[in-house]
PLY file of the C-alpha trace (Angstrom):
ply
format ascii 1.0
element vertex 398
property float x
property float y
property float z
element edge 397
property int vertex1
property int vertex2
end_header
26.71 139.06 126.39
30.44 139.59 126.69
33.42 137.87 125.13
34.74 137.47 121.61
31.98 135.07 120.59
29.40 137.84 120.21
27.52 137.57 116.94
24.63 139.61 115.59
21.76 139.83 118.06
19.51 136.80 117.96
15.92 136.60 119.11
13.86 133.46 119.68
11.59 134.47 116.80
14.23 134.90 114.08
15.72 131.79 112.49
19.42 132.08 111.69
21.05 131.25 108.41
23.17 128.19 109.16
24.11 127.23 105.65
22.06 124.07 105.65
18.48 122.98 105.04
18.71 120.70 108.08
16.90 121.88 111.19
19.54 122.45 113.88
19.17 120.38 117.03
20.43 121.09 120.56
20.53 118.71 123.51
20.83 120.16 127.01
22.01 117.90 129.81
21.37 118.51 133.51
21.44 116.02 136.42
17.82 116.42 137.49
14.85 118.69 136.86
13.79 119.70 140.34
13.60 123.21 141.81
16.58 125.47 141.11
17.98 128.20 138.93
19.97 125.89 136.66
16.88 123.77 136.12
14.69 126.76 135.30
17.32 128.11 132.93
17.43 124.76 131.14
13.67 124.81 130.66
13.61 128.43 129.51
16.29 127.81 126.89
14.69 124.51 125.80
11.42 126.30 125.11
13.22 129.12 123.26
15.09 126.62 121.07
11.79 125.10 120.00
10.18 128.50 119.48
13.17 129.40 117.32
12.28 126.52 115.01
15.09 124.22 116.08
14.87 120.75 117.58
15.08 120.83 121.38
16.00 117.88 123.61
16.68 117.76 127.36
18.43 114.86 129.09
18.10 114.43 132.87
17.37 111.84 135.52
13.87 113.30 135.76
12.07 115.39 138.35
9.01 117.53 138.95
9.89 120.04 136.23
9.81 117.47 133.45
6.12 118.35 133.32
7.08 121.90 132.24
8.92 120.45 129.24
6.01 118.21 128.38
3.60 121.16 128.40
5.91 122.92 125.95
6.20 119.77 123.80
9.96 119.57 124.34
11.45 116.08 124.17
12.87 114.72 127.42
15.17 111.70 127.65
15.68 110.05 131.03
19.24 108.91 131.77
21.15 108.52 135.06
23.21 111.65 134.40
22.91 112.63 138.07
25.33 109.86 139.02
28.97 110.53 139.92
29.88 106.87 139.59
32.78 106.66 137.07
31.34 103.58 135.34
27.93 105.23 135.02
29.59 108.36 133.61
31.30 106.22 130.96
28.06 104.43 130.11
26.24 107.76 129.92
28.84 108.97 127.42
27.92 106.09 125.12
24.20 106.70 125.61
24.58 110.39 124.79
26.70 109.53 121.76
23.93 107.26 120.45
21.34 109.99 121.08
23.42 112.59 119.26
23.83 110.36 116.20
20.24 109.10 116.14
18.61 112.53 116.54
21.06 114.50 114.43
22.11 116.70 117.35
24.33 119.61 116.31
25.23 121.07 119.73
25.65 119.47 123.15
25.04 121.84 126.09
25.76 120.59 129.61
25.13 122.36 132.93
26.79 120.27 135.65
30.07 118.48 136.34
29.26 114.75 136.40
27.31 114.82 133.11
29.93 117.20 131.69
32.46 114.36 131.57
29.94 112.18 129.73
29.07 115.01 127.36
32.73 115.77 126.70
33.42 112.17 125.66
30.31 112.10 123.47
31.25 115.43 121.85
34.74 114.20 121.01
33.47 110.93 119.57
30.84 112.63 117.40
32.73 115.80 116.51
29.91 117.98 117.85
30.65 121.30 119.60
30.24 121.35 123.37
28.79 124.21 125.42
29.09 124.28 129.21
27.33 126.63 131.62
29.02 127.51 134.92
26.25 127.84 137.54
28.49 128.06 140.63
32.00 128.44 142.00
32.38 124.67 142.63
34.60 124.33 145.69
37.94 122.59 145.06
39.80 121.49 148.18
42.40 119.41 146.38
43.84 118.65 142.94
41.48 115.76 142.30
38.45 117.94 142.95
39.91 120.68 140.75
40.35 118.12 137.96
36.74 116.98 138.42
35.53 120.59 138.21
37.62 121.22 135.10
35.11 119.35 132.94
33.11 122.59 132.98
35.82 124.53 131.13
36.52 122.00 128.40
33.72 123.18 126.14
34.08 125.01 122.86
32.13 127.77 124.61
31.94 128.29 128.37
28.95 130.32 129.55
29.21 132.14 132.89
25.92 133.22 134.46
27.41 136.45 135.87
30.56 138.55 135.65
31.40 137.26 139.14
31.44 133.70 137.79
33.32 134.75 134.64
36.07 136.25 136.79
36.17 133.07 138.89
36.55 130.92 135.75
39.37 133.10 134.44
41.23 133.03 137.75
40.82 129.36 138.61
40.99 127.79 135.15
42.76 130.36 132.97
40.05 130.18 130.30
40.68 132.37 127.28
38.09 135.05 126.54
37.65 133.63 123.04
35.74 130.74 124.65
34.26 132.48 127.70
30.89 134.21 127.40
28.84 135.93 130.10
25.08 135.39 129.76
23.25 136.62 132.87
20.25 134.61 133.92
16.83 136.06 133.36
13.31 135.88 134.71
9.89 135.79 133.08
8.53 139.31 133.42
5.04 138.20 132.44
4.95 135.96 135.50
6.79 138.34 137.82
4.58 141.36 137.22
2.91 143.07 140.18
0.08 144.28 137.95
-1.10 140.70 137.34
-1.26 139.59 141.00
-4.84 139.73 142.18
-6.00 140.49 145.70
-7.58 137.05 145.81
-4.21 135.35 145.30
-2.63 137.40 148.07
-5.51 136.77 150.47
-5.33 133.05 149.77
-1.64 132.87 150.69
-1.98 135.18 153.68
-4.79 133.00 155.05
-2.91 129.74 154.43
0.20 131.10 156.11
-1.72 132.71 158.99
0.04 136.06 158.67
-0.81 138.46 161.51
-2.98 141.42 160.54
-1.01 144.62 160.19
2.41 142.96 160.48
5.37 144.30 158.51
6.61 141.21 156.64
10.31 140.58 156.00
10.48 137.59 153.64
13.52 135.45 152.91
12.84 133.05 149.99
15.27 130.21 149.29
15.82 126.58 150.13
16.68 125.74 153.73
20.44 125.44 153.62
22.82 127.15 156.04
24.53 129.52 153.62
21.26 131.18 152.64
21.53 133.18 155.86
18.36 132.29 157.75
20.23 132.44 161.07
21.45 135.95 160.24
17.87 137.03 159.56
16.71 135.65 162.91
19.50 137.54 164.69
18.59 140.69 162.74
14.99 140.27 163.85
16.16 140.30 167.46
18.32 143.35 166.69
15.36 145.23 165.22
13.29 144.48 168.30
10.00 145.63 166.78
7.08 143.40 167.63
5.34 144.39 164.41
8.06 142.91 162.15
7.23 139.36 161.05
9.84 137.12 159.40
8.58 134.80 156.70
11.04 132.08 155.59
9.87 130.43 152.37
11.75 127.34 151.21
11.87 123.56 151.30
14.46 121.84 153.49
15.03 119.24 150.71
15.76 116.63 153.35
17.95 118.88 155.51
15.89 118.10 158.60
18.84 118.64 160.96
19.29 122.23 159.79
15.56 122.87 159.98
15.69 121.62 163.57
18.49 124.09 164.29
16.39 126.93 162.87
13.39 125.96 164.96
15.59 125.74 168.08
17.03 129.19 167.34
13.55 130.64 166.93
12.57 129.18 170.29
15.76 130.38 172.00
15.17 133.93 170.77
11.53 133.69 171.91
10.23 134.88 168.56
7.93 131.95 167.77
5.04 134.40 167.24
7.13 136.52 164.82
8.57 133.86 162.48
7.01 131.31 160.17
8.73 128.70 157.99
6.81 127.81 154.82
7.90 124.62 153.07
6.95 125.40 149.49
5.16 128.06 147.51
3.73 127.60 144.03
2.75 131.27 143.69
5.91 133.25 144.37
4.67 136.43 142.63
1.82 136.63 145.17
4.24 135.79 147.97
6.48 138.70 147.00
3.50 141.04 147.06
2.85 140.08 150.69
6.35 141.22 151.67
7.11 144.72 152.93
10.79 143.90 152.42
12.49 140.96 150.68
15.76 139.68 152.15
18.59 137.79 150.44
21.00 137.12 153.30
23.35 134.58 151.69
26.58 134.23 153.66
28.41 132.78 150.64
28.41 134.65 147.31
25.51 133.78 145.02
26.63 132.84 141.51
23.75 135.00 140.26
20.80 134.91 142.66
17.25 134.91 141.33
15.59 136.26 144.49
16.97 139.83 144.23
15.97 140.00 140.56
12.47 138.62 141.15
11.93 140.95 144.11
12.95 144.00 142.08
10.73 142.94 139.18
7.84 142.81 141.65
8.72 146.29 142.91
9.46 145.14 146.45
12.04 146.82 148.70
15.09 144.55 148.80
18.02 144.00 151.14
20.78 141.69 149.86
24.34 140.87 150.88
27.14 142.74 149.11
29.01 139.98 147.29
28.71 137.64 144.32
25.97 138.16 141.78
24.04 140.65 143.93
26.68 143.30 143.20
25.58 143.09 139.56
21.84 142.58 139.99
21.15 145.33 142.57
21.80 149.04 142.04
22.75 149.82 145.63
20.70 152.60 147.18
18.49 152.96 144.09
16.78 149.61 143.49
17.63 148.07 146.87
20.27 147.96 149.60
23.46 145.92 149.77
24.83 145.13 153.23
27.81 143.28 154.67
27.47 139.47 154.53
26.98 137.48 157.72
26.34 140.66 159.74
23.02 140.76 161.59
23.45 144.42 162.58
23.99 145.44 158.95
21.01 143.35 157.83
18.85 144.90 160.56
19.91 148.36 159.35
18.85 147.49 155.79
15.49 146.11 156.90
14.82 149.23 158.97
15.71 151.45 155.99
13.24 149.56 153.80
10.42 149.63 156.33
10.85 153.33 157.12
10.30 154.47 153.53
7.17 156.48 152.89
4.71 155.55 150.15
6.18 158.01 147.65
9.71 156.70 148.09
8.53 153.08 147.88
6.72 153.80 144.60
9.78 155.55 143.17
12.09 152.68 144.10
9.62 150.12 142.73
9.56 151.88 139.35
13.34 152.09 139.16
13.75 148.44 140.21
11.29 147.16 137.62
12.98 149.17 134.85
16.41 147.92 135.99
15.34 144.29 135.59
13.50 144.90 132.32
16.69 146.29 130.79
19.12 143.64 132.02
17.68 140.41 133.40
14.84 139.08 131.28
14.43 135.48 130.20
14.05 136.67 126.59
17.44 138.34 126.69
19.06 135.29 128.31
17.63 132.98 125.66
18.53 135.28 122.77
22.14 135.51 123.95
22.32 131.73 124.43
20.99 131.23 120.92
23.70 133.60 119.68
26.30 131.30 121.25
24.78 128.33 119.41
24.73 130.27 116.14
28.40 131.19 116.48
29.30 127.49 116.87
27.22 126.46 113.85
28.78 129.19 111.71
32.26 127.87 112.63
31.49 124.39 111.29
0 1
1 2
2 3
3 4
4 5
5 6
6 7
7 8
8 9
9 10
10 11
11 12
12 13
13 14
14 15
15 16
16 17
17 18
18 19
19 20
20 21
21 22
22 23
23 24
24 25
25 26
26 27
27 28
28 29
29 30
30 31
31 32
32 33
33 34
34 35
35 36
36 37
37 38
38 39
39 40
40 41
41 42
42 43
43 44
44 45
45 46
46 47
47 48
48 49
49 50
50 51
51 52
52 53
53 54
54 55
55 56
56 57
57 58
58 59
59 60
60 61
61 62
62 63
63 64
64 65
65 66
66 67
67 68
68 69
69 70
70 71
71 72
72 73
73 74
74 75
75 76
76 77
77 78
78 79
79 80
80 81
81 82
82 83
83 84
84 85
85 86
86 87
87 88
88 89
89 90
90 91
91 92
92 93
93 94
94 95
95 96
96 97
97 98
98 99
99 100
100 101
101 102
102 103
103 104
104 105
105 106
106 107
107 108
108 109
109 110
110 111
111 112
112 113
113 114
114 115
115 116
116 117
117 118
118 119
119 120
120 121
121 122
122 123
123 124
124 125
125 126
126 127
127 128
128 129
129 130
130 131
131 132
132 133
133 134
134 135
135 136
136 137
137 138
138 139
139 140
140 141
141 142
142 143
143 144
144 145
145 146
146 147
147 148
148 149
149 150
150 151
151 152
152 153
153 154
154 155
155 156
156 157
157 158
158 159
159 160
160 161
161 162
162 163
163 164
164 165
165 166
166 167
167 168
168 169
169 170
170 171
171 172
172 173
173 174
174 175
175 176
176 177
177 178
178 179
179 180
180 181
181 182
182 183
183 184
184 185
185 186
186 187
187 188
188 189
189 190
190 191
191 192
192 193
193 194
194 195
195 196
196 197
197 198
198 199
199 200
200 201
201 202
202 203
203 204
204 205
205 206
206 207
207 208
208 209
209 210
210 211
211 212
212 213
213 214
214 215
215 216
216 217
217 218
218 219
219 220
220 221
221 222
222 223
223 224
224 225
225 226
226 227
227 228
228 229
229 230
230 231
231 232
232 233
233 234
234 235
235 236
236 237
237 238
238 239
239 240
240 241
241 242
242 243
243 244
244 245
245 246
246 247
247 248
248 249
249 250
250 251
251 252
252 253
253 254
254 255
255 256
256 257
257 258
258 259
259 260
260 261
261 262
262 263
263 264
264 265
265 266
266 267
267 268
268 269
269 270
270 271
271 272
272 273
273 274
274 275
275 276
276 277
277 278
278 279
279 280
280 281
281 282
282 283
283 284
284 285
285 286
286 287
287 288
288 289
289 290
290 291
291 292
292 293
293 294
294 295
295 296
296 297
297 298
298 299
299 300
300 301
301 302
302 303
303 304
304 305
305 306
306 307
307 308
308 309
309 310
310 311
311 312
312 313
313 314
314 315
315 316
316 317
317 318
318 319
319 320
320 321
321 322
322 323
323 324
324 325
325 326
326 327
327 328
328 329
329 330
330 331
331 332
332 333
333 334
334 335
335 336
336 337
337 338
338 339
339 340
340 341
341 342
342 343
343 344
344 345
345 346
346 347
347 348
348 349
349 350
350 351
351 352
352 353
353 354
354 355
355 356
356 357
357 358
358 359
359 360
360 361
361 362
362 363
363 364
364 365
365 366
366 367
367 368
368 369
369 370
370 371
371 372
372 373
373 374
374 375
375 376
376 377
377 378
378 379
379 380
380 381
381 382
382 383
383 384
384 385
385 386
386 387
387 388
388 389
389 390
390 391
391 392
392 393
393 394
394 395
395 396
396 397
């Protein structure tokens, strides 16, 4: 964690001295709890707060991942905080204010712009400290949009999920380092552990997905949206020109049927229908990674952090990612993976070839280095401990 708010290292198992017998309470607010990095981070921190002995509450409009909170016995409150309607934002502010007072909430932590305005009003009315987490660069084409985005820098602490995002916040919003803290996202190394993936799990997925026997699999995980670089991968596949290379695209279109249609048309135009498969969803990503001979993160826009490169390295898979955004921090170029020029099919093809041409000894060496790299820097335990340290610093200021 960087910034002037660093306090003594916290861990989810050590309760801090807060100068009060009252159990501290934190409410996190996020628009919805569907698939995504911000959503997973909310859940991870919510569970850590409870494990820490504090009271943990999450407010959202709902979604599939509410079940994860329920399994962890974390309280969830359903409110229309996904709405950008100004009147709904004002009403949500009052609802959050009532929740804060009724449940004795000490800290309000918000992770998106529309609910950030509601949270800001509630924080000011109740005198509670506000934490915001910047999960993206948030495009601003005009002054009104910049003002809308500025809700995310009005907290008592502003958490950036990477140094790339921290630099963006400094440049665009002139946030002082006394309020800005970098807390990289983390993954669950118990889940993303190649040693725990059984052959049965891999066979099950391979059979369901009808993967050709003996094919070298290049897998691109990530929702079907244009900037994730699926088109670049397809062009790289044509550039490689090896019949044995099979591209596996794993991700839901989330209603983007027009873009999916474009992908399918591109696959047909390139005449690679027998070398590409699009998989809508996958509930066993660790097994999916183990099926890949190379994992690709081809994002044409910079990732704020990017979970795929970190997960792939934790699983010991050869990785090719684009050289911008969070990947420049999460990949040790040439040692734990390869970074290539964004939006460049020739460069991506070069990286994929480099990964596939490694011998078994080199693959094993890279896998060991990649796993150790993630263990040291990008674990969910570290992310949660550093977030708890931010909360502790705010409580100690009161």
